[in-house]
C-alpha positions as CSV (number, residue, x, y, z in Angstrom):
1,M,-25.8,-33.2,1.2
2,S,-25.7,-37.0,1.8
3,I,-28.1,-39.8,2.8
4,D,-25.0,-40.8,4.9
5,I,-25.2,-38.0,7.1
6,L,-28.8,-39.1,8.1
7,K,-27.6,-42.7,8.5
8,R,-25.6,-41.5,11.0
9,L,-27.7,-39.1,13.0
10,F,-29.6,-42.4,13.2
11,E,-27.1,-44.9,14.9
12,Q,-25.9,-42.5,16.8
13,Y,-29.4,-41.8,18.6
14,F,-30.7,-45.7,18.3
15,H,-27.0,-47.3,18.2
16,A,-27.9,-49.0,15.7
17,P,-28.1,-48.7,11.7
18,P,-31.4,-47.9,9.9
19,E,-32.1,-51.2,7.3
20,R,-34.3,-49.4,5.5
21,V,-34.1,-45.8,4.0
22,L,-37.5,-44.5,2.3
23,P,-38.0,-41.6,0.2
24,L,-41.1,-39.6,1.3
25,Q,-40.5,-37.0,-1.5
26,G,-44.4,-36.5,-1.6
27,Q,-43.9,-34.3,1.7
28,L,-42.2,-32.3,0.0
29,G,-44.3,-29.6,-1.5
30,G,-42.6,-26.6,-2.7
31,S,-39.9,-26.4,0.6
32,G,-37.1,-28.2,-1.5
33,R,-36.4,-30.1,1.4
34,V,-35.3,-34.2,1.4
35,I,-37.5,-36.2,3.4
36,V,-37.0,-39.7,4.2
37,R,-38.0,-42.3,6.4
38,L,-35.0,-44.4,8.7
39,S,-36.2,-47.7,10.2
40,A,-34.3,-50.7,12.2
41,G,-35.7,-54.0,12.6
42,E,-37.9,-57.0,10.8
43,Q,-41.2,-55.1,12.6
44,D,-40.1,-52.1,10.8
45,K,-39.9,-53.3,7.2
46,A,-42.8,-55.3,7.4
47,R,-44.9,-52.1,8.2
48,L,-43.5,-50.2,5.3
49,E,-43.4,-52.8,2.8
50,S,-47.4,-53.1,3.6
51,G,-48.0,-49.7,2.8
52,G,-47.3,-48.6,6.5
53,Q,-50.2,-47.9,9.2
54,S,-50.7,-43.9,10.5
55,D,-51.4,-45.1,14.3
56,F,-48.0,-47.1,14.3
57,Q,-45.1,-45.4,15.6
58,S,-41.9,-47.8,15.9
59,S,-39.6,-46.9,18.6
60,Q,-36.8,-47.9,15.7
61,S,-38.2,-45.6,13.2
62,A,-37.6,-41.5,12.5
63,I,-37.6,-39.0,9.8
64,G,-34.9,-37.4,8.5
65,I,-34.3,-33.9,7.1
66,L,-31.7,-32.7,4.7
67,Y,-31.9,-28.8,4.1
68,D,-29.3,-26.2,3.4
69,V,-30.6,-23.3,4.7
70,R,-29.1,-23.2,7.9
71,E,-31.3,-20.0,9.7
72,E,-34.5,-22.2,9.1
73,N,-33.1,-25.1,10.7
74,V,-31.7,-23.4,13.3
75,A,-35.4,-21.8,14.0
76,F,-37.3,-25.7,13.4
77,L,-35.1,-26.7,16.3
78,E,-35.7,-24.4,18.4
79,F,-39.0,-23.8,18.2
80,S,-39.4,-27.7,18.2
81,R,-37.8,-27.9,21.7
82,H,-39.7,-24.9,22.8
83,F,-42.7,-25.9,21.9
84,R,-42.4,-29.8,23.5
85,R,-41.2,-27.9,27.1
86,H,-44.9,-26.4,27.1
87,G,-46.2,-29.6,26.6
88,L,-47.4,-29.1,23.2
89,P,-47.4,-32.2,20.3
90,V,-44.7,-31.5,18.2
91,P,-42.1,-33.8,16.6
92,E,-39.4,-34.8,19.1
93,I,-35.7,-33.9,17.7
94,Y,-33.4,-36.7,18.1
95,A,-30.1,-35.3,17.0
96,D,-29.0,-32.5,14.2
97,D,-25.9,-31.5,12.5
98,L,-26.4,-28.2,11.7
99,G,-23.0,-28.2,9.5
100,H,-24.3,-30.7,7.1
101,G,-28.5,-29.0,7.2
102,A,-29.5,-32.6,8.5
103,Y,-31.5,-33.6,11.3
104,I,-33.3,-36.7,12.9
105,E,-36.7,-36.3,14.3
106,Q,-39.7,-38.2,15.5
107,D,-41.7,-40.4,13.5
108,L,-45.2,-39.4,13.4
109,G,-47.1,-41.9,10.8
110,D,-48.3,-41.0,7.1
111,T,-51.7,-39.7,7.4
112,T,-52.1,-35.6,7.4
113,L,-55.5,-34.2,8.5
114,F,-55.9,-33.4,4.9
115,E,-55.8,-36.9,3.9
116,F,-58.3,-37.9,6.7
117,L,-60.5,-34.9,5.3
118,V,-60.5,-36.4,1.9
119,A,-60.8,-40.2,2.5
120,N,-63.6,-39.0,5.1
121,R,-66.1,-36.6,3.4
122,A,-68.5,-37.1,0.3
123,G,-69.0,-33.3,-1.0
124,E,-70.0,-31.2,2.0
125,N,-70.7,-34.1,4.0
126,I,-67.9,-34.4,6.2
127,A,-67.7,-37.7,8.8
128,P,-68.1,-36.7,12.9
129,A,-64.4,-37.9,13.0
130,V,-62.8,-35.1,10.8
131,V,-64.6,-32.4,12.4
132,D,-63.4,-33.8,15.7
133,A,-60.1,-33.6,14.6
134,Y,-60.5,-30.1,13.4
135,L,-62.0,-28.8,16.4
136,K,-59.2,-30.5,18.2
137,V,-56.6,-28.7,15.8
138,V,-58.3,-25.5,16.6
139,K,-58.3,-25.8,20.4
140,M,-54.6,-26.2,20.0
141,L,-53.7,-23.4,18.2
142,P,-54.1,-20.5,21.1
143,R,-51.7,-22.3,23.1
144,F,-49.3,-22.2,20.3
145,Q,-49.8,-18.6,19.8
146,I,-50.6,-17.5,23.3
147,E,-49.1,-19.8,26.3
148,A,-46.0,-21.0,24.2
149,G,-45.7,-17.2,22.4
150,R,-44.9,-15.4,25.8
151,D,-41.1,-16.7,25.7
152,L,-40.1,-17.7,22.5
153,N,-37.4,-16.6,21.5
154,Y,-38.0,-14.7,18.5
155,K,-34.6,-13.4,17.9
156,V,-34.2,-17.2,16.0
157,C,-37.1,-16.3,13.4
158,Y,-36.5,-16.7,9.5
159,P,-36.2,-14.8,7.4
160,R,-38.5,-11.7,9.7
161,G,-38.8,-11.6,13.2
162,S,-42.2,-10.6,12.8
163,F,-45.6,-10.4,10.8
164,D,-44.7,-6.5,9.9
165,R,-45.1,-4.5,6.6
166,Q,-42.3,-6.3,5.3
167,S,-43.7,-9.5,6.0
168,I,-46.9,-8.0,4.0
169,A,-45.3,-6.2,1.5
170,W,-43.5,-10.1,0.4
171,D,-47.1,-11.6,0.1
172,L,-49.0,-8.9,-1.5
173,N,-46.6,-8.8,-4.1
174,Y,-46.5,-12.4,-4.6
175,F,-50.0,-11.8,-5.4
176,K,-49.5,-9.0,-7.6
177,Y,-46.6,-9.9,-9.9
178,Y,-46.8,-13.7,-9.7
179,F,-50.9,-14.1,-9.6
180,L,-52.5,-11.2,-11.1
181,R,-49.7,-10.0,-13.8
182,L,-49.1,-13.8,-15.1
183,A,-53.1,-14.7,-15.0
184,G,-53.6,-11.8,-17.2
185,I,-55.9,-10.3,-14.6
186,A,-56.4,-6.6,-15.2
187,F,-55.5,-3.8,-12.7
188,S,-54.1,-0.2,-12.0
189,E,-50.9,0.0,-10.5
190,Q,-51.3,2.9,-8.7
191,A,-54.6,1.9,-7.4
192,L,-53.5,-1.1,-6.5
193,E,-50.5,0.2,-4.7
194,N,-52.8,2.6,-2.7
195,D,-55.5,0.0,-1.7
196,F,-52.3,-2.4,-0.4
197,S,-51.2,0.6,1.5
198,R,-54.0,1.4,3.0
199,L,-55.1,-2.7,3.5
200,T,-51.2,-2.9,5.2
201,K,-52.0,0.3,7.7
202,F,-55.4,-1.3,9.0
203,L,-53.7,-4.9,9.4
204,L,-51.1,-3.6,11.9
205,T,-53.6,-1.9,14.1
206,A,-54.5,-5.7,15.2
207,P,-52.6,-6.6,18.7
208,R,-49.7,-8.6,17.2
209,D,-48.0,-9.7,20.1
210,Y,-48.4,-13.2,19.6
211,F,-46.7,-16.1,18.0
212,L,-47.7,-16.5,14.2
213,Y,-47.2,-19.9,12.9
214,R,-47.0,-18.9,9.2
215,D,-48.5,-22.4,8.0
216,Y,-51.7,-23.6,10.1
217,Q,-53.4,-25.5,7.6
218,S,-54.4,-29.1,7.6
219,R,-51.2,-30.6,5.4
220,N,-48.8,-29.9,8.5
221,V,-50.9,-31.9,10.8
222,M,-50.7,-35.2,11.3
223,L,-52.6,-37.3,12.7
224,N,-51.4,-40.6,15.0
225,N,-53.7,-42.4,17.1
226,G,-56.2,-40.0,16.2
227,E,-54.7,-37.2,18.1
228,P,-52.9,-34.3,16.0
229,F,-49.2,-33.0,15.9
230,F,-47.7,-30.4,14.4
231,L,-45.0,-29.6,12.0
232,D,-43.9,-26.8,9.2
233,Y,-43.8,-23.9,11.6
234,Q,-39.9,-22.8,10.9
235,G,-41.5,-19.9,9.3
236,G,-43.5,-18.7,12.6
237,R,-42.8,-15.1,13.8
238,K,-44.4,-12.3,16.3
239,G,-47.9,-11.1,14.6
240,A,-51.5,-11.0,14.9
241,L,-53.8,-14.0,15.9
242,H,-55.7,-14.0,13.1
243,Y,-53.8,-15.1,10.2
244,D,-53.5,-18.5,11.8
245,I,-57.2,-19.5,12.1
246,A,-57.7,-17.8,8.6
247,S,-55.0,-20.0,7.1
248,L,-56.8,-23.4,8.6
249,L,-60.4,-22.5,8.0
250,Y,-60.0,-21.0,3.9
251,D,-57.3,-24.1,3.3
252,A,-58.2,-23.8,-0.3
253,K,-58.0,-27.3,-1.2
254,A,-59.7,-28.4,2.1
255,D,-62.9,-26.4,1.1
256,L,-64.3,-26.3,4.3
257,P,-67.9,-26.1,4.1
258,P,-69.3,-22.5,5.1
259,E,-71.1,-24.1,7.9
260,L,-68.4,-26.3,9.1
261,R,-65.9,-23.0,8.9
262,Q,-68.2,-20.8,11.1
263,K,-68.5,-23.6,14.1
264,L,-64.9,-23.9,14.3
265,L,-64.1,-20.3,13.9
266,D,-66.7,-19.6,17.2
267,H,-64.7,-22.8,19.0
268,Y,-61.5,-20.6,18.3
269,T,-63.2,-17.1,19.7
270,E,-64.8,-18.4,22.5
271,A,-60.8,-20.2,23.7
272,L,-59.7,-16.9,22.7
273,R,-62.2,-14.7,25.4
274,G,-61.5,-17.9,28.4
275,M,-57.6,-17.2,27.9
276,I,-57.5,-13.8,27.3
277,G,-60.5,-11.8,27.7
278,M,-61.2,-11.2,23.9
279,E,-64.3,-11.1,22.8
280,H,-65.4,-12.5,19.3
281,D,-66.6,-8.9,17.5
282,A,-63.3,-7.7,18.7
283,F,-61.5,-10.5,16.5
284,M,-64.2,-10.4,13.7
285,H,-63.1,-6.7,13.3
286,H,-59.7,-7.7,11.2
287,F,-60.5,-11.4,11.0
288,Y,-61.9,-11.0,7.2
289,A,-58.7,-8.6,6.1
290,F,-56.4,-11.4,7.4
291,V,-58.4,-13.9,5.5
292,Y,-58.0,-12.1,2.4
293,V,-53.8,-11.4,3.2
294,R,-54.0,-15.3,3.2
295,I,-55.5,-16.1,0.3
296,M,-53.7,-13.3,-1.6
297,Q,-50.5,-14.9,-0.3
298,A,-51.2,-18.8,-1.3
299,L,-52.6,-17.7,-5.2
300,G,-48.9,-15.7,-5.4
301,A,-47.5,-19.3,-4.4
302,Y,-49.7,-21.0,-6.4
303,G,-48.9,-18.7,-9.4
304,F,-45.1,-18.6,-9.0
305,R,-44.9,-22.6,-8.9
306,G,-47.4,-23.3,-11.2
307,F,-47.1,-20.6,-13.6
308,Y,-43.8,-19.5,-13.0
309,E,-42.0,-22.3,-12.3
310,R,-44.5,-24.6,-15.3
311,K,-45.7,-27.0,-12.4
312,P,-49.0,-27.4,-13.3
313,H,-49.9,-29.4,-10.2
314,F,-49.6,-26.7,-8.0
315,L,-52.3,-25.0,-10.0
316,Q,-55.0,-27.2,-8.8
317,S,-55.9,-25.3,-5.8
318,V,-57.0,-22.0,-7.8
319,P,-60.7,-22.7,-8.5
320,Y,-60.6,-23.8,-4.6
321,A,-59.4,-20.3,-3.6
322,V,-61.4,-18.3,-6.0
323,K,-64.6,-20.4,-4.2
324,N,-63.3,-18.6,-1.2
325,L,-62.8,-15.0,-2.6
326,R,-66.4,-15.6,-4.1
327,W,-67.8,-16.4,-1.2
328,L,-66.2,-14.1,0.6
329,L,-67.1,-11.2,-1.7
330,A,-70.6,-11.9,-1.2
331,N,-70.6,-12.2,2.8
332,A,-67.6,-10.5,4.3
333,T,-67.5,-6.7,4.6
334,L,-64.7,-5.4,5.3
335,P,-63.9,-2.0,7.6
336,I,-62.0,0.1,5.0
337,A,-62.7,0.5,1.2
338,L,-60.1,-1.3,-1.1
339,P,-62.2,-0.6,-4.2
340,A,-59.1,-1.6,-6.6
341,L,-58.3,-4.8,-4.7
342,T,-62.1,-5.6,-4.4
343,S,-62.2,-4.9,-8.4
344,A,-58.8,-7.3,-9.2
345,F,-60.7,-10.3,-7.1
346,Q,-63.6,-9.1,-8.9
347,G,-61.7,-10.0,-11.9
348,I,-60.2,-13.3,-10.9
349,V,-63.6,-14.3,-10.0
350,D,-64.9,-13.5,-13.1
351,S,-62.4,-15.2,-15.4
352,K,-63.3,-17.9,-17.8
353,K,-59.9,-17.6,-19.2
354,L,-58.2,-17.6,-15.9
355,L,-60.4,-20.9,-15.4
356,S,-59.1,-22.5,-18.5
357,V,-55.7,-22.0,-18.6
358,V,-55.4,-23.8,-14.7
359,A,-58.3,-26.7,-16.6
360,E,-55.3,-27.4,-18.9
361,G,-52.6,-27.2,-16.7
362,D,-54.4,-29.9,-15.2
363,R,-54.0,-32.0,-18.3
364,R,-50.4,-31.1,-19.5
365,S,-47.0,-31.7,-18.3
366,K,-46.3,-27.4,-18.9
367,P,-49.8,-25.1,-18.9
368,R,-49.7,-22.9,-21.9
369,E,-48.1,-19.4,-22.1
370,M,-50.4,-17.0,-19.9
371,P,-51.7,-13.8,-21.8
372,P,-49.3,-10.6,-21.3
373,A,-49.7,-8.1,-18.9
374,P,-51.9,-5.1,-20.1
375,A,-50.2,-3.0,-22.9
376,T,-48.7,0.3,-21.6
377,D,-47.4,3.0,-23.6
378,K,-44.2,3.3,-21.3
379,L,-41.0,1.3,-21.2
380,V,-41.0,-1.6,-18.4
381,A,-37.8,-1.8,-16.7
382,R,-37.6,-5.0,-14.9
383,I,-35.6,-5.1,-12.1
384,F,-34.4,-8.2,-10.0
385,S,-31.7,-9.0,-7.6
386,F,-31.2,-12.8,-7.4
387,S,-28.5,-15.2,-6.2
388,F,-25.8,-16.7,-7.7
389,H,-25.4,-19.7,-5.5
390,R,-29.1,-20.6,-5.4
391,G,-30.3,-20.4,-9.4
392,G,-28.9,-17.7,-10.9
393,P,-30.1,-15.1,-12.8
394,P,-33.7,-14.7,-13.8
395,K,-35.0,-16.1,-17.1
396,D,-36.0,-13.4,-19.8
397,E,-40.3,-13.5,-19.4
398,T,-41.0,-11.0,-22.4
399,G,-39.4,-12.3,-25.4
400,H,-37.0,-9.1,-26.0
401,G,-33.7,-11.2,-24.3
402,G,-32.0,-7.6,-23.6
403,G,-31.0,-5.9,-20.4
404,F,-28.1,-6.4,-18.1
405,V,-26.9,-8.8,-15.1
406,F,-24.6,-7.1,-12.7
407,D,-22.2,-9.3,-10.3
408,A,-22.1,-7.8,-7.3
409,R,-20.0,-10.1,-5.3
410,S,-16.5,-8.0,-5.7
411,L,-18.4,-5.6,-3.3
412,P,-18.7,-6.1,0.8
413,N,-20.5,-8.4,2.1
414,P,-22.9,-8.1,4.6
415,G,-23.6,-11.4,4.9
416,R,-20.5,-12.1,6.4
417,E,-21.1,-10.0,10.1
418,E,-23.4,-12.3,11.8
419,R,-25.3,-9.0,13.2
420,F,-26.4,-9.0,9.2
421,K,-27.4,-12.5,9.2
422,M,-31.2,-11.8,9.6
423,L,-31.4,-8.8,7.9
424,T,-31.4,-7.7,4.2
425,G,-30.7,-5.2,1.7
426,K,-34.2,-4.2,2.2
427,D,-33.0,-2.7,6.5
428,A,-31.5,0.6,7.4
429,A,-28.3,-1.5,9.3
430,V,-27.3,-3.0,6.0
431,I,-28.1,0.1,3.7
432,D,-26.0,2.2,6.0
433,Y,-23.0,0.0,6.0
434,L,-22.8,-0.3,2.3
435,R,-23.2,3.2,1.6
436,Q,-19.7,3.8,3.9
437,H,-18.3,2.2,1.2
438,K,-17.0,3.6,-1.8
439,S,-16.9,0.9,-3.5
440,V,-20.2,0.5,-3.4
441,D,-21.4,3.7,-4.5
442,E,-18.7,3.9,-7.4
443,Y,-20.7,0.5,-8.9
444,L,-24.3,1.5,-8.4
445,R,-23.0,5.0,-10.0
446,N,-21.4,3.0,-12.9
447,A,-24.4,0.6,-13.3
448,E,-27.1,3.6,-13.8
449,A,-24.9,5.3,-16.3
450,L,-25.5,2.0,-18.6
451,V,-28.4,1.6,-17.7
452,D,-29.6,5.1,-18.2
453,A,-27.9,5.3,-21.7
454,S,-30.2,1.9,-23.0
455,I,-33.3,3.3,-22.0
456,S,-32.7,6.5,-24.1
457,N,-31.9,4.7,-26.4
458,Y,-35.2,2.1,-26.5
459,Q,-37.1,5.1,-25.8
460,S,-35.9,6.5,-28.8
461,R,-36.6,3.4,-30.9
462,G,-40.2,2.6,-29.6
463,F,-38.7,-0.4,-27.3
464,K,-40.7,-1.4,-24.4
465,S,-38.9,-3.9,-22.1
466,L,-35.8,-3.5,-20.6
467,T,-34.4,-5.8,-17.8
468,A,-31.4,-5.4,-15.2
469,S,-30.5,-7.8,-12.7
470,F,-28.5,-7.8,-9.6
471,G,-26.6,-10.9,-8.1
472,C,-24.8,-11.8,-5.5
473,T,-23.8,-14.9,-3.4
474,G,-27.1,-15.5,-1.4
475,G,-29.2,-13.0,-2.8
476,Q,-30.2,-11.2,0.4
477,H,-28.0,-8.2,0.9
478,R,-25.8,-6.6,-1.8
479,S,-28.0,-7.1,-4.8
480,V,-31.5,-6.6,-2.9
481,Y,-29.9,-3.1,-2.0
482,L,-28.7,-2.7,-5.7
483,A,-31.9,-3.5,-7.0
484,E,-33.7,-1.4,-4.3
485,Q,-31.8,1.9,-5.6
486,M,-32.1,1.3,-9.3
487,A,-35.4,1.1,-9.1
488,K,-35.7,4.2,-7.2
489,H,-33.4,5.6,-9.9
490,L,-35.7,4.9,-12.2
491,R,-39.0,5.8,-10.8
492,T,-37.9,9.5,-11.8
493,K,-37.3,8.9,-15.1
494,E,-40.2,10.0,-17.9
495,G,-42.2,7.7,-19.4
496,V,-40.7,4.2,-17.8
497,E,-42.7,2.0,-15.5
498,V,-40.3,-0.2,-13.0
499,V,-41.2,-3.5,-12.0
500,L,-39.1,-4.6,-9.0
501,R,-39.1,-8.1,-7.7
502,H,-36.5,-9.6,-4.9
503,I,-36.1,-13.5,-6.1
504,E,-34.4,-14.7,-3.2
505,L,-36.2,-13.2,-1.1
506,E,-39.7,-14.2,-2.2
507,K,-38.0,-18.2,-2.5
508,M,-37.0,-17.8,1.2
509,E,-41.0,-16.6,2.1
510,L,-42.2,-18.9,0.1
511,E,-40.1,-22.1,1.5
512,K,-42.5,-21.0,5.1
513,T,-45.6,-21.5,3.4
514,G,-44.2,-25.2,2.6
515,R,-46.3,-24.7,-0.5
């Protein structure tokens, strides 16, 4: 993708070419977007060269975005225009070229709420101006969730239309595989899955006919002339009210003091009572369960970026998340019993080894190897789905080096049909489509025969690990279906423990958080 596309869009809107293009890579987080500031005129040049002013908005300055996930771009553009029709403070979209994954939007300056907080606090003492900004942000949230959520087009949501059982499972599995496993925290697989099932069932009892912003946190709020403007809602979907306020109040590195969190929470629930008549106690029945889910999602993201992708700066947030867990274990009571999950949280809080690895990751370009997962007498079959187009087969992290990579690109592709664009190989419609094709069934049977033969041989020789990875073009439909079916097949075998991960689906979901 070329910056020239953004320059063309700029000239199309402002009727003058940009004289300056400044990369803003610091805003990327973990999303993979290319973000630049384009400007024209001597005043803009002087502003940029002097370091910029957060309260200055040029009439000839714009933020340009390049990103190759069309569905996510569509969601952001449509949501932005919808929110502006409701009078919500989000950037104006100046021009777009979806065919090239490009658009330009209003320049809202350089200061996020997080940066404003860091610059105006001394430990637990936070300046009144920051508290006032947070109160404005909290007051604005129900307008996104309730007012604008009523007539939003949820058909463009990506990758899911609601924070449903599948979305929750993605968050919980991030936590289990990318944090607990890689951080060496001991847990019982089945007991933890039982708790995940109970927690998911409880979360889904909360009223969830609202807009869930998904990443309502301090780095996604820009302050312009002292007023908040909101970004990064492209992962939004229908869901419960609790998740977004939990995201803001328990944002790890923001490290808000408990007293301020309570003040902001009371402010939020009072706004809800005025808008929809929801009482504080009714809201609180589900609140801390959503706080835990949000923290688990964040820890999974930190583990994926920090431990798995070897980007240690993502580990800097881990101690703050651990601090939040410690407070929750001491102060928050859930209406349901989750003994295995609580034990895992306690293991995180008590793990000196984890915090030492995180500290070492801050000092070194690469963190040291994490302790292996707890030993098992079973052969561990690691089953993956992935995209050949976006990264290729996952690396072998076991040191074994064996296994299979299956290329499913020769099979019928549901992704070519519009009705399947927003679905995955886990959805019933895609499963039914693939099962109708004899070639898919034959492919799966042949793959199962090859893997079965290797498992029998490995078990007889005392080997403990085997990998089978299924790839297709996008990593969303065929490969996911085949990996699911292989995992289901192998779970019936004696002495085999199955670990299943969908690499591209995980990345898609992770990118919604901007982590």
